[in-house]
All heavy atoms as TSV, in Angstrom:
chain	resi	resn	atom	element	x	y	z
A	1	MET	N	N	8.576	-2.785	-4.448
A	1	MET	CA	C	8.390	-1.359	-4.346
A	1	MET	C	C	6.956	-1.028	-4.840
A	1	MET	O	O	6.543	-1.537	-5.874
A	1	MET	CB	C	9.391	-0.636	-5.207
A	1	MET	CG	C	10.842	-0.941	-4.843
A	1	MET	SD	S	11.277	-0.339	-3.237
A	1	MET	CE	C	11.947	1.215	-3.646
A	2	LEU	N	N	6.246	-0.223	-4.094
A	2	LEU	CA	C	4.897	0.177	-4.460
A	2	LEU	C	C	4.867	1.660	-4.792
A	2	LEU	O	O	5.288	2.483	-3.993
A	2	LEU	CB	C	3.908	-0.087	-3.323
A	2	LEU	CG	C	3.740	-1.513	-2.856
A	2	LEU	CD1	C	2.784	-1.567	-1.669
A	2	LEU	CD2	C	3.252	-2.381	-3.993
A	3	ALA	N	N	4.395	1.975	-5.959
A	3	ALA	CA	C	4.190	3.368	-6.328
A	3	ALA	C	C	2.791	3.773	-5.919
A	3	ALA	O	O	1.904	2.928	-5.820
A	3	ALA	CB	C	4.396	3.540	-7.824
A	4	PHE	N	N	2.580	5.052	-5.667
A	4	PHE	CA	C	1.271	5.544	-5.255
A	4	PHE	C	C	1.140	6.956	-5.745
A	4	PHE	O	O	2.102	7.621	-6.101
A	4	PHE	CB	C	1.124	5.485	-3.736
A	4	PHE	CG	C	2.164	6.291	-3.000
A	4	PHE	CD1	C	1.923	7.609	-2.697
A	4	PHE	CD2	C	3.394	5.747	-2.687
A	4	PHE	CE1	C	2.893	8.389	-2.052
A	4	PHE	CE2	C	4.352	6.481	-2.044
A	4	PHE	CZ	C	4.109	7.808	-1.729
A	5	GLY	N	N	-0.069	7.459	-5.766
A	5	GLY	CA	C	-0.298	8.837	-6.141
A	5	GLY	C	C	-1.771	9.103	-6.390
A	5	GLY	O	O	-2.549	8.178	-6.573
A	6	ALA	N	N	-2.102	10.354	-6.377
A	6	ALA	CA	C	-3.484	10.777	-6.590
A	6	ALA	C	C	-3.563	11.585	-7.879
A	6	ALA	O	O	-2.591	12.142	-8.329
A	6	ALA	CB	C	-3.952	11.649	-5.409
A	7	TYR	N	N	-4.744	11.622	-8.449
A	7	TYR	CA	C	-4.977	12.439	-9.639
A	7	TYR	C	C	-5.675	13.724	-9.207
A	7	TYR	O	O	-6.893	13.775	-9.072
A	7	TYR	CB	C	-5.867	11.683	-10.644
A	7	TYR	CG	C	-5.167	10.503	-11.234
A	7	TYR	CD1	C	-5.457	9.202	-10.811
A	7	TYR	CD2	C	-4.228	10.657	-12.238
A	7	TYR	CE1	C	-4.829	8.144	-11.361
A	7	TYR	CE2	C	-3.566	9.573	-12.789
A	7	TYR	CZ	C	-3.896	8.312	-12.348
A	7	TYR	OH	O	-3.265	7.246	-12.913
A	8	GLU	N	N	-4.890	14.731	-8.955
A	8	GLU	CA	C	-5.379	16.029	-8.527
A	8	GLU	C	C	-4.702	17.111	-9.351
A	8	GLU	O	O	-3.495	17.054	-9.561
A	8	GLU	CB	C	-5.118	16.277	-7.029
A	8	GLU	CG	C	-5.786	15.323	-6.086
A	8	GLU	CD	C	-7.277	15.560	-5.959
A	8	GLU	OE1	O	-7.786	16.610	-6.428
A	8	GLU	OE2	O	-7.962	14.676	-5.421
A	9	GLU	N	N	-5.465	18.069	-9.819
A	9	GLU	CA	C	-4.910	19.182	-10.614
A	9	GLU	C	C	-4.034	20.091	-9.764
A	9	GLU	O	O	-2.963	20.486	-10.170
A	9	GLU	CB	C	-6.054	19.994	-11.236
A	9	GLU	CG	C	-6.927	19.174	-12.174
A	9	GLU	CD	C	-6.508	19.288	-13.602
A	9	GLU	OE1	O	-5.786	20.224	-13.943
A	9	GLU	OE2	O	-6.912	18.407	-14.378
A	10	ASP	N	N	-4.518	20.439	-8.567
A	10	ASP	CA	C	-3.795	21.331	-7.666
A	10	ASP	C	C	-2.616	20.613	-7.023
A	10	ASP	O	O	-2.790	19.525	-6.443
A	10	ASP	CB	C	-4.766	21.838	-6.586
A	10	ASP	CG	C	-4.099	22.767	-5.612
A	10	ASP	OD1	O	-3.874	23.929	-5.964
A	10	ASP	OD2	O	-3.809	22.302	-4.495
A	11	ALA	N	N	-1.423	21.175	-7.117
A	11	ALA	CA	C	-0.211	20.527	-6.603
A	11	ALA	C	C	-0.275	20.224	-5.112
A	11	ALA	O	O	0.125	19.151	-4.657
A	11	ALA	CB	C	1.010	21.371	-6.916
A	12	ALA	N	N	-0.773	21.186	-4.323
A	12	ALA	CA	C	-0.852	20.990	-2.874
A	12	ALA	C	C	-1.836	19.875	-2.534
A	12	ALA	O	O	-1.578	19.024	-1.667
A	12	ALA	CB	C	-1.241	22.281	-2.184
A	13	LYS	N	N	-2.972	19.865	-3.211
A	13	LYS	CA	C	-3.969	18.840	-2.997
A	13	LYS	C	C	-3.454	17.472	-3.459
A	13	LYS	O	O	-3.692	16.461	-2.811
A	13	LYS	CB	C	-5.271	19.194	-3.713
A	13	LYS	CG	C	-6.426	18.341	-3.299
A	13	LYS	CD	C	-7.739	18.879	-3.846
A	13	LYS	CE	C	-8.894	18.031	-3.305
A	13	LYS	NZ	N	-10.171	18.478	-3.819
A	14	HIS	N	N	-2.692	17.488	-4.558
A	14	HIS	CA	C	-2.094	16.237	-5.067
A	14	HIS	C	C	-1.185	15.618	-4.005
A	14	HIS	O	O	-1.247	14.438	-3.712
A	14	HIS	CB	C	-1.311	16.506	-6.342
A	14	HIS	CG	C	-0.450	15.378	-6.768
A	14	HIS	ND1	N	-0.945	14.262	-7.392
A	14	HIS	CD2	C	0.888	15.166	-6.612
A	14	HIS	CE1	C	0.060	13.405	-7.632
A	14	HIS	NE2	N	1.158	13.956	-7.170
A	15	GLU	N	N	-0.316	16.447	-3.418
A	15	GLU	CA	C	0.617	15.942	-2.409
A	15	GLU	C	C	-0.109	15.425	-1.170
A	15	GLU	O	O	0.171	14.337	-0.681
A	15	GLU	CB	C	1.642	17.001	-2.011
A	15	GLU	CG	C	2.660	16.450	-1.052
A	15	GLU	CD	C	3.877	17.340	-0.909
A	15	GLU	OE1	O	4.107	18.218	-1.746
A	15	GLU	OE2	O	4.613	17.135	0.085
A	16	ALA	N	N	-1.069	16.206	-0.676
A	16	ALA	CA	C	-1.792	15.813	0.527
A	16	ALA	C	C	-2.561	14.517	0.314
A	16	ALA	O	O	-2.560	13.611	1.166
A	16	ALA	CB	C	-2.740	16.921	0.976
A	17	THR	N	N	-3.216	14.399	-0.827
A	17	THR	CA	C	-4.002	13.203	-1.108
A	17	THR	C	C	-3.085	11.992	-1.339
A	17	THR	O	O	-3.371	10.891	-0.895
A	17	THR	CB	C	-4.914	13.425	-2.336
A	17	THR	OG1	O	-5.693	14.601	-2.124
A	17	THR	CG2	C	-5.841	12.259	-2.576
A	18	SER	N	N	-1.984	12.205	-2.042
A	18	SER	CA	C	-1.017	11.124	-2.245
A	18	SER	C	C	-0.449	10.599	-0.933
A	18	SER	O	O	-0.301	9.384	-0.747
A	18	SER	CB	C	0.116	11.599	-3.157
A	18	SER	OG	O	-0.366	11.906	-4.436
A	19	LEU	N	N	-0.133	11.505	-0.023
A	19	LEU	CA	C	0.380	11.098	1.291
A	19	LEU	C	C	-0.669	10.294	2.071
A	19	LEU	O	O	-0.341	9.300	2.729
A	19	LEU	CB	C	0.814	12.312	2.105
A	19	LEU	CG	C	2.092	13.007	1.604
A	19	LEU	CD1	C	2.316	14.316	2.360
A	19	LEU	CD2	C	3.281	12.082	1.719
A	20	ALA	N	N	-1.922	10.718	1.975
A	20	ALA	CA	C	-2.987	9.985	2.661
A	20	ALA	C	C	-3.119	8.568	2.106
A	20	ALA	O	O	-3.318	7.611	2.866
A	20	ALA	CB	C	-4.320	10.746	2.515
A	21	ILE	N	N	-3.005	8.412	0.784
A	21	ILE	CA	C	-3.062	7.100	0.157
A	21	ILE	C	C	-1.915	6.240	0.668
A	21	ILE	O	O	-2.121	5.085	1.049
A	21	ILE	CB	C	-3.017	7.248	-1.380
A	21	ILE	CG1	C	-4.326	7.851	-1.878
A	21	ILE	CG2	C	-2.739	5.879	-2.030
A	21	ILE	CD1	C	-4.271	8.264	-3.356
A	22	ALA	N	N	-0.711	6.773	0.656
A	22	ALA	CA	C	0.470	6.008	1.093
A	22	ALA	C	C	0.333	5.570	2.543
A	22	ALA	O	O	0.663	4.429	2.893
A	22	ALA	CB	C	1.733	6.826	0.889
A	23	ARG	N	N	-0.121	6.458	3.413
A	23	ARG	CA	C	-0.296	6.112	4.824
A	23	ARG	C	C	-1.323	4.964	4.976
A	23	ARG	O	O	-1.101	4.055	5.763
A	23	ARG	CB	C	-0.748	7.331	5.628
A	23	ARG	CG	C	0.343	8.313	5.862
A	23	ARG	CD	C	-0.104	9.453	6.779
A	23	ARG	NE	N	0.758	10.575	6.632
A	23	ARG	CZ	C	0.451	11.702	5.979
A	23	ARG	NH1	N	-0.753	11.886	5.485
A	23	ARG	NH2	N	1.336	12.688	5.882
A	24	GLU	N	N	-2.394	5.046	4.223
A	24	GLU	CA	C	-3.428	4.023	4.306
A	24	GLU	C	C	-2.886	2.673	3.800
A	24	GLU	O	O	-3.155	1.639	4.375
A	24	GLU	CB	C	-4.674	4.411	3.533
A	24	GLU	CG	C	-5.808	3.416	3.684
A	24	GLU	CD	C	-7.111	3.894	3.092
A	24	GLU	OE1	O	-7.197	5.040	2.629
A	24	GLU	OE2	O	-8.056	3.086	3.105
A	25	VAL	N	N	-2.140	2.693	2.721
A	25	VAL	CA	C	-1.532	1.468	2.202
A	25	VAL	C	C	-0.643	0.831	3.246
A	25	VAL	O	O	-0.749	-0.379	3.514
A	25	VAL	CB	C	-0.743	1.766	0.893
A	25	VAL	CG1	C	0.132	0.570	0.503
A	25	VAL	CG2	C	-1.684	2.107	-0.250
A	26	CYS	N	N	0.220	1.622	3.862
A	26	CYS	CA	C	1.120	1.081	4.901
A	26	CYS	C	C	0.325	0.546	6.088
A	26	CYS	O	O	0.673	-0.531	6.634
A	26	CYS	CB	C	2.101	2.169	5.375
A	26	CYS	SG	S	3.317	2.607	4.128
A	27	GLU	N	N	-0.721	1.248	6.469
A	27	GLU	CA	C	-1.535	0.822	7.604
A	27	GLU	C	C	-2.242	-0.501	7.309
A	27	GLU	O	O	-2.224	-1.419	8.123
A	27	GLU	CB	C	-2.568	1.902	7.924
A	27	GLU	CG	C	-3.486	1.544	9.079
A	27	GLU	CD	C	-4.562	2.595	9.284
A	27	GLU	OE1	O	-4.253	3.803	9.184
A	27	GLU	OE2	O	-5.713	2.203	9.529
A	28	VAL	N	N	-2.846	-0.610	6.148
A	28	VAL	CA	C	-3.585	-1.829	5.808
A	28	VAL	C	C	-2.625	-3.009	5.690
A	28	VAL	O	O	-2.909	-4.104	6.187
A	28	VAL	CB	C	-4.398	-1.633	4.498
A	28	VAL	CG1	C	-4.972	-2.941	3.995
A	28	VAL	CG2	C	-5.511	-0.624	4.735
A	29	LEU	N	N	-1.515	-2.804	5.027
A	29	LEU	CA	C	-0.533	-3.899	4.915
A	29	LEU	C	C	-0.043	-4.336	6.296
A	29	LEU	O	O	0.062	-5.525	6.579
A	29	LEU	CB	C	0.652	-3.483	4.031
A	29	LEU	CG	C	0.332	-3.375	2.558
A	29	LEU	CD1	C	1.509	-2.774	1.798
A	29	LEU	CD2	C	-0.043	-4.713	1.959
A	30	GLY	N	N	0.196	-3.377	7.175
A	30	GLY	CA	C	0.633	-3.681	8.529
A	30	GLY	C	C	-0.386	-4.497	9.302
A	30	GLY	O	O	-0.028	-5.420	10.039
A	31	ARG	N	N	-1.668	-4.191	9.125
A	31	ARG	CA	C	-2.733	-4.942	9.793
A	31	ARG	C	C	-2.759	-6.392	9.340
A	31	ARG	O	O	-3.256	-7.260	10.040
A	31	ARG	CB	C	-4.103	-4.304	9.549
A	31	ARG	CG	C	-4.341	-3.058	10.367
A	31	ARG	CD	C	-5.807	-2.673	10.440
A	31	ARG	NE	N	-6.507	-2.695	9.172
A	31	ARG	CZ	C	-6.879	-1.640	8.451
A	31	ARG	NH1	N	-6.596	-0.420	8.901
A	31	ARG	NH2	N	-7.523	-1.759	7.312
A	32	HIS	N	N	-2.249	-6.647	8.139
A	32	HIS	CA	C	-2.235	-8.006	7.604
A	32	HIS	C	C	-0.851	-8.657	7.749
A	32	HIS	O	O	-0.575	-9.676	7.109
A	32	HIS	CB	C	-2.670	-7.988	6.145
A	32	HIS	CG	C	-4.110	-7.638	5.982
A	32	HIS	ND1	N	-5.116	-8.579	6.142
A	32	HIS	CD2	C	-4.717	-6.461	5.728
A	32	HIS	CE1	C	-6.273	-7.970	5.981
A	32	HIS	NE2	N	-6.065	-6.698	5.729
A	33	GLY	N	N	-0.009	-8.057	8.559
A	33	GLY	CA	C	1.299	-8.650	8.866
A	33	GLY	C	C	2.380	-8.409	7.830
A	33	GLY	O	O	3.425	-9.056	7.880
A	34	VAL	N	N	2.157	-7.481	6.910
A	34	VAL	CA	C	3.166	-7.158	5.897
A	34	VAL	C	C	3.879	-5.899	6.311
A	34	VAL	O	O	3.261	-4.824	6.451
A	34	VAL	CB	C	2.534	-6.988	4.494
A	34	VAL	CG1	C	3.582	-6.636	3.470
A	34	VAL	CG2	C	1.783	-8.237	4.103
A	35	ARG	N	N	5.166	-6.018	6.578
A	35	ARG	CA	C	5.979	-4.874	7.005
A	35	ARG	C	C	6.281	-3.958	5.806
A	35	ARG	O	O	6.456	-4.439	4.677
A	35	ARG	CB	C	7.283	-5.386	7.606
A	35	ARG	CG	C	7.890	-4.506	8.651
A	35	ARG	CD	C	8.978	-5.210	9.428
A	35	ARG	NE	N	9.972	-5.872	8.596
A	35	ARG	CZ	C	11.079	-5.260	8.173
A	35	ARG	NH1	N	11.329	-4.025	8.493
A	35	ARG	NH2	N	11.957	-5.911	7.442
A	36	THR	N	N	6.301	-2.661	6.033
A	36	THR	CA	C	6.651	-1.715	4.986
A	36	THR	C	C	7.733	-0.771	5.471
A	36	THR	O	O	7.897	-0.586	6.682
A	36	THR	CB	C	5.423	-0.861	4.560
A	36	THR	OG1	O	4.931	-0.179	5.692
A	36	THR	CG2	C	4.326	-1.713	3.955
A	37	GLU	N	N	8.461	-0.206	4.543
A	37	GLU	CA	C	9.471	0.820	4.835
A	37	GLU	C	C	9.177	1.977	3.889
A	37	GLU	O	O	9.101	1.791	2.678
A	37	GLU	CB	C	10.885	0.282	4.610
A	37	GLU	CG	C	11.237	-0.825	5.568
A	37	GLU	CD	C	12.604	-1.445	5.245
A	37	GLU	OE1	O	13.253	-1.043	4.256
A	37	GLU	OE2	O	12.988	-2.363	5.989
A	38	TRP	N	N	9.020	3.148	4.472
A	38	TRP	CA	C	8.721	4.337	3.676
A	38	TRP	C	C	9.147	5.557	4.496
A	38	TRP	O	O	8.934	5.636	5.698
A	38	TRP	CB	C	7.230	4.376	3.366
A	38	TRP	CG	C	6.738	5.578	2.645
A	38	TRP	CD1	C	7.195	6.061	1.449
A	38	TRP	CD2	C	5.707	6.458	3.023
A	38	TRP	NE1	N	6.507	7.175	1.066
A	38	TRP	CE2	C	5.565	7.442	2.037
A	38	TRP	CE3	C	4.845	6.523	4.131
A	38	TRP	CZ2	C	4.631	8.465	2.108
A	38	TRP	CZ3	C	3.924	7.529	4.196
A	38	TRP	CH2	C	3.819	8.500	3.179
A	39	ASN	N	N	9.755	6.552	3.827
A	39	ASN	CA	C	10.262	7.716	4.549
A	39	ASN	C	C	9.253	8.847	4.696
A	39	ASN	O	O	9.571	9.915	5.212
A	39	ASN	CB	C	11.556	8.237	3.921
A	39	ASN	CG	C	11.336	8.868	2.559
A	39	ASN	OD1	O	10.213	8.951	2.065
A	39	ASN	ND2	N	12.411	9.321	1.966
A	40	GLY	N	N	8.016	8.643	4.221
A	40	GLY	CA	C	6.977	9.652	4.370
A	40	GLY	C	C	6.959	10.691	3.265
A	40	GLY	O	O	6.234	11.670	3.355
A	41	SER	N	N	7.740	10.471	2.230
A	41	SER	CA	C	7.834	11.435	1.140
A	41	SER	C	C	7.033	10.981	-0.068
A	41	SER	O	O	7.005	9.790	-0.383
A	41	SER	CB	C	9.295	11.599	0.734
A	41	SER	OG	O	9.415	12.269	-0.484
A	42	VAL	N	N	6.419	11.931	-0.758
A	42	VAL	CA	C	5.684	11.623	-1.976
A	42	VAL	C	C	6.637	11.106	-3.057
A	42	VAL	O	O	6.276	10.289	-3.890
A	42	VAL	CB	C	4.911	12.871	-2.498
A	42	VAL	CG1	C	4.303	12.627	-3.848
A	42	VAL	CG2	C	3.838	13.274	-1.504
A	43	GLY	N	N	7.880	11.550	-3.007
A	43	GLY	CA	C	8.866	11.161	-4.007
A	43	GLY	C	C	9.509	9.809	-3.778
A	43	GLY	O	O	10.320	9.355	-4.549
A	44	GLU	N	N	9.127	9.115	-2.691
A	44	GLU	CA	C	9.715	7.834	-2.343
A	44	GLU	C	C	8.652	6.740	-2.403
A	44	GLU	O	O	7.538	6.922	-1.903
A	44	GLU	CB	C	10.295	7.896	-0.918
A	44	GLU	CG	C	11.016	6.673	-0.458
A	44	GLU	CD	C	12.386	6.551	-1.100
A	44	GLU	OE1	O	12.949	7.594	-1.512
A	44	GLU	OE2	O	12.893	5.424	-1.206
A	45	ARG	N	N	8.980	5.638	-3.035
A	45	ARG	CA	C	8.041	4.505	-3.098
A	45	ARG	C	C	8.025	3.744	-1.774
A	45	ARG	O	O	8.962	3.818	-0.989
A	45	ARG	CB	C	8.425	3.563	-4.233
A	45	ARG	CG	C	8.215	4.181	-5.589
A	45	ARG	CD	C	8.507	3.213	-6.671
A	45	ARG	NE	N	8.231	3.875	-7.952
A	45	ARG	CZ	C	8.117	3.246	-9.078
A	45	ARG	NH1	N	8.274	1.932	-9.135
A	45	ARG	NH2	N	7.867	3.897	-10.196
A	46	ILE	N	N	6.963	3.025	-1.555
A	46	ILE	CA	C	6.828	2.189	-0.363
A	46	ILE	C	C	7.555	0.882	-0.643
A	46	ILE	O	O	7.318	0.237	-1.663
A	46	ILE	CB	C	5.350	1.905	-0.042
A	46	ILE	CG1	C	4.604	3.229	0.217
A	46	ILE	CG2	C	5.201	0.952	1.125
A	46	ILE	CD1	C	3.093	3.089	0.255
A	47	ARG	N	N	8.438	0.518	0.242
A	47	ARG	CA	C	9.210	-0.713	0.082
A	47	ARG	C	C	8.628	-1.810	0.972
A	47	ARG	O	O	8.287	-1.561	2.115
A	47	ARG	CB	C	10.666	-0.467	0.480
A	47	ARG	CG	C	11.550	-1.672	0.301
A	47	ARG	CD	C	13.017	-1.297	0.577
A	47	ARG	NE	N	13.876	-2.423	0.353
A	47	ARG	CZ	C	14.125	-3.384	1.242
A	47	ARG	NH1	N	13.559	-3.333	2.418
A	47	ARG	NH2	N	14.926	-4.369	0.945
A	48	ILE	N	N	8.512	-2.985	0.409
A	48	ILE	CA	C	8.091	-4.162	1.179
A	48	ILE	C	C	9.337	-5.049	1.285
A	48	ILE	O	O	9.757	-5.622	0.273
A	48	ILE	CB	C	6.934	-4.913	0.506
A	48	ILE	CG1	C	5.708	-3.984	0.422
A	48	ILE	CG2	C	6.594	-6.179	1.286
A	48	ILE	CD1	C	4.547	-4.611	-0.313
A	49	PRO	N	N	9.921	-5.128	2.499
A	49	PRO	CA	C	11.112	-5.978	2.658
A	49	PRO	C	C	10.788	-7.422	2.369
A	49	PRO	O	O	9.633	-7.836	2.462
A	49	PRO	CB	C	11.495	-5.777	4.126
A	49	PRO	CG	C	10.731	-4.606	4.608
A	49	PRO	CD	C	9.529	-4.487	3.731
A	50	PRO	N	N	11.807	-8.219	2.048
A	50	PRO	CA	C	11.563	-9.643	1.792
A	50	PRO	C	C	10.831	-10.291	2.977
A	50	PRO	O	O	11.087	-9.971	4.126
A	50	PRO	CB	C	12.976	-10.220	1.644
A	50	PRO	CG	C	13.830	-9.064	1.270
A	50	PRO	CD	C	13.200	-7.880	1.953
A	51	PHE	N	N	9.943	-11.190	2.633
A	51	PHE	CA	C	9.227	-11.923	3.649
A	51	PHE	C	C	8.930	-13.346	3.117
A	51	PHE	O	O	9.055	-13.585	1.932
A	51	PHE	CB	C	7.935	-11.213	4.092
A	51	PHE	CG	C	6.912	-11.027	3.011
A	51	PHE	CD1	C	5.888	-11.922	2.830
A	51	PHE	CD2	C	6.979	-9.930	2.167
A	51	PHE	CE1	C	4.949	-11.744	1.818
A	51	PHE	CE2	C	6.043	-9.733	1.174
A	51	PHE	CZ	C	5.012	-10.653	1.001
A	52	GLU	N	N	8.543	-14.206	4.025
A	52	GLU	CA	C	8.273	-15.593	3.662
A	52	GLU	C	C	6.912	-15.670	2.982
A	52	GLU	O	O	5.879	-15.319	3.572
A	52	GLU	CB	C	8.287	-16.476	4.903
A	52	GLU	CG	C	8.033	-17.933	4.614
A	52	GLU	CD	C	8.026	-18.771	5.891
A	52	GLU	OE1	O	8.622	-18.354	6.890
A	52	GLU	OE2	O	7.388	-19.821	5.850
A	53	TRP	N	N	6.891	-16.131	1.733
A	53	TRP	CA	C	5.643	-16.316	1.013
A	53	TRP	C	C	4.958	-17.575	1.551
A	53	TRP	O	O	5.593	-18.596	1.771
A	53	TRP	CB	C	5.869	-16.471	-0.480
A	53	TRP	CG	C	6.185	-15.190	-1.129
A	53	TRP	CD1	C	7.417	-14.666	-1.396
A	53	TRP	CD2	C	5.254	-14.218	-1.607
A	53	TRP	NE1	N	7.305	-13.447	-2.005
A	53	TRP	CE2	C	5.980	-13.136	-2.169
A	53	TRP	CE3	C	3.859	-14.160	-1.638
A	53	TRP	CZ2	C	5.381	-12.030	-2.698
A	53	TRP	CZ3	C	3.257	-13.034	-2.208
A	53	TRP	CH2	C	4.014	-12.004	-2.718
A	54	ARG	N	N	3.668	-17.488	1.725
A	54	ARG	CA	C	2.903	-18.648	2.139
A	54	ARG	C	C	1.799	-18.908	1.116
A	54	ARG	O	O	1.087	-17.992	0.716
A	54	ARG	CB	C	2.273	-18.402	3.505
A	54	ARG	CG	C	3.320	-18.231	4.571
A	54	ARG	CD	C	2.702	-18.039	5.900
A	54	ARG	NE	N	3.764	-17.816	6.876
A	54	ARG	CZ	C	3.553	-17.422	8.091
A	54	ARG	NH1	N	2.334	-17.194	8.498
A	54	ARG	NH2	N	4.562	-17.240	8.906
A	55	LYS	N	N	1.693	-20.168	0.724
A	55	LYS	CA	C	0.693	-20.510	-0.244
A	55	LYS	C	C	-0.688	-20.397	0.388
A	55	LYS	O	O	-0.917	-20.899	1.477
A	55	LYS	CB	C	0.915	-21.922	-0.765
A	55	LYS	CG	C	-0.012	-22.307	-1.862
A	55	LYS	CD	C	0.318	-23.678	-2.447
A	55	LYS	CE	C	-0.610	-23.976	-3.578
A	55	LYS	NZ	N	-0.319	-25.258	-4.199
A	56	ARG	N	N	-1.578	-19.732	-0.294
A	56	ARG	CA	C	-2.924	-19.553	0.190
A	56	ARG	C	C	-3.720	-20.842	-0.003
A	56	ARG	O	O	-3.609	-21.509	-1.015
A	56	ARG	CB	C	-3.609	-18.418	-0.566
A	56	ARG	CG	C	-5.011	-18.192	-0.152
A	56	ARG	CD	C	-5.606	-17.050	-0.911
A	56	ARG	NE	N	-7.039	-17.004	-0.599
A	56	ARG	CZ	C	-7.848	-16.049	-0.966
A	56	ARG	NH1	N	-7.378	-15.027	-1.638
A	56	ARG	NH2	N	-9.094	-16.072	-0.651
A	57	GLN	N	N	-4.521	-21.160	0.986
A	57	GLN	CA	C	-5.415	-22.312	0.875
A	57	GLN	C	C	-6.701	-21.829	0.246
A	57	GLN	O	O	-7.446	-21.045	0.844
A	57	GLN	CB	C	-5.671	-22.927	2.234
A	57	GLN	CG	C	-4.432	-23.531	2.854
A	57	GLN	CD	C	-4.714	-24.143	4.205
A	57	GLN	OE1	O	-5.778	-23.967	4.769
A	57	GLN	NE2	N	-3.744	-24.867	4.720
A	58	TRP	N	N	-6.961	-22.307	-0.948
A	58	TRP	CA	C	-8.177	-21.875	-1.640
A	58	TRP	C	C	-9.388	-22.626	-1.106
A	58	TRP	O	O	-9.306	-23.784	-0.745
A	58	TRP	CB	C	-8.030	-22.126	-3.150
A	58	TRP	CG	C	-6.966	-21.307	-3.724
A	58	TRP	CD1	C	-5.650	-21.622	-3.915
A	58	TRP	CD2	C	-7.070	-19.932	-4.125
A	58	TRP	NE1	N	-4.952	-20.568	-4.432
A	58	TRP	CE2	C	-5.818	-19.512	-4.578
A	58	TRP	CE3	C	-8.126	-19.021	-4.180
A	58	TRP	CZ2	C	-5.571	-18.230	-5.049
A	58	TRP	CZ3	C	-7.887	-17.756	-4.655
A	58	TRP	CH2	C	-6.627	-17.371	-5.082
A	59	THR	N	N	-10.463	-21.943	-1.055
A	59	THR	CA	C	-11.703	-22.556	-0.605
A	59	THR	C	C	-12.629	-22.723	-1.808
A	59	THR	O	O	-12.515	-22.011	-2.783
A	59	THR	CB	C	-12.408	-21.700	0.472
A	59	THR	OG1	O	-12.645	-20.403	-0.079
A	59	THR	CG2	C	-11.556	-21.575	1.705
A	60	GLN	N	N	-13.519	-23.642	-1.675
A	60	GLN	CA	C	-14.478	-23.879	-2.733
A	60	GLN	C	C	-15.621	-22.857	-2.642
A	60	GLN	O	O	-16.110	-22.576	-1.573
A	60	GLN	CB	C	-15.060	-25.297	-2.635
A	60	GLN	CG	C	-14.049	-26.399	-2.855
A	60	GLN	CD	C	-13.553	-26.401	-4.296
A	60	GLN	OE1	O	-14.314	-26.119	-5.214
A	60	GLN	NE2	N	-12.291	-26.748	-4.491
A	61	VAL	N	N	-16.020	-22.344	-3.768
A	61	VAL	CA	C	-17.143	-21.415	-3.819
A	61	VAL	C	C	-18.414	-22.213	-3.830
A	61	VAL	O	O	-18.558	-23.171	-4.621
A	61	VAL	CB	C	-17.052	-20.503	-5.088
A	61	VAL	CG1	C	-18.258	-19.613	-5.187
A	61	VAL	CG2	C	-15.760	-19.728	-5.070
A	62	ALA	N	N	-19.344	-21.859	-2.967
A	62	ALA	CA	C	-20.632	-22.551	-2.935
A	62	ALA	C	C	-21.394	-22.273	-4.225
A	62	ALA	O	O	-21.479	-21.145	-4.682
A	62	ALA	CB	C	-21.429	-22.085	-1.723
A	63	ARG	N	N	-21.896	-23.307	-4.803
A	63	ARG	CA	C	-22.652	-23.154	-6.047
A	63	ARG	C	C	-24.146	-23.283	-5.744
A	63	ARG	O	O	-24.563	-24.140	-5.003
A	63	ARG	CB	C	-22.245	-24.214	-7.072
A	63	ARG	CG	C	-20.788	-24.041	-7.474
A	63	ARG	CD	C	-20.406	-25.099	-8.465
A	63	ARG	NE	N	-18.958	-25.076	-8.635
A	63	ARG	CZ	C	-18.353	-24.613	-9.707
A	63	ARG	NH1	N	-19.045	-24.133	-10.695
A	63	ARG	NH2	N	-17.041	-24.624	-9.782
A	64	ALA	N	N	-24.915	-22.434	-6.364
A	64	ALA	CA	C	-26.348	-22.434	-6.102
A	64	ALA	C	C	-27.086	-23.401	-6.992
A	64	ALA	O	O	-26.682	-23.847	-7.993
A	64	ALA	CB	C	-26.923	-21.051	-6.318
């Protein structure tokens, strides 16, 4: 479960900005093959359903 939110004094601006953050999080995760479930509400966290973990292949950092 992913929590999200914006730091805005105005309640309307807080909700609009928080929703924009959540949409972007879902979009970016989707582009990387991570499925999300979210009902579009500020009061609901973004759920990431179970998926197969894959070990990342680390690369060596070039040293100068």
